[in-house]
C-alpha positions in Angstrom: 27.0 10.0 22.0 23.2 10.5 22.4 20.8 8.0 20.9 17.2 8.1 19.7 14.3 5.6 19.4 12.5 5.3 16.1 9.4 3.4 15.0 7.8 2.6 11.7 4.9 0.7 10.4 5.6 -2.4 8.2 3.7 -3.2 5.1 1.7 -1.4 2.4 4.7 0.8 1.5 5.1 2.3 4.9 8.7 1.2 5.5 10.1 4.6 4.6 7.8 6.5 6.9 9.4 6.4 10.4 8.9 8.6 13.4 11.2 9.6 16.3 9.7 8.5 19.7 12.5 9.7 22.0 15.8 11.4 21.7 18.8 12.6 23.8 19.1 9.2 25.5 22.6 9.1 27.0 23.8 5.6 26.2 23.0 2.9 23.6 22.2 0.4 26.3 19.6 2.7 27.8 18.0 3.3 24.4 17.9 -0.4 23.5 16.4 -1.3 26.9 13.7 1.4 26.4 12.9 0.2 22.9 12.6 -3.4 24.1 10.3 -2.4 26.9 8.1 -0.3 24.6 7.8 -3.2 22.2 7.1 -5.8 24.9 4.3 -3.6 26.4 2.2 -5.0 23.5 0.8 -8.6 23.9 2.2 -9.6 20.5 5.9 -8.5 20.2 9.4 -9.9 19.7 12.9 -9.2 18.4 14.6 -9.6 15.0 18.3 -10.2 15.9 19.3 -10.0 12.2 17.9 -6.5 11.7 18.7 -5.5 15.3 15.1 -4.2 15.8 12.2 -5.1 18.0 8.7 -5.5 16.6 5.1 -5.3 17.9 1.6 -5.6 16.5 -1.3 -3.3 17.5 -4.7 -2.7 16.1 -3.2 -0.8 13.2 -0.7 -3.5 12.1 2.9 -4.5 12.5 5.6 -2.1 13.6 9.4 -2.0 14.1 11.1 -0.1 16.9 14.8 0.4 17.3 17.5 2.6 18.9 20.2 4.4 16.9 22.7 7.2 17.4 21.4 10.6 16.7 22.3 12.1 13.4 
């Protein structure tokens, strides 16, 4: 099953506005690894194990990034 990587900004009502960053990634482990690497490329980043997402902060604010099966 192919997986995709999604990102969304957190705060100010932006939680429902997400974007697809990548798709057609062959395995879940590859997609999760890529999402983690993208988040950790920012100086301020981490993981939320309860929500199973990674997060990062850039000049525009706080963002979540995660991998999920393609719909």
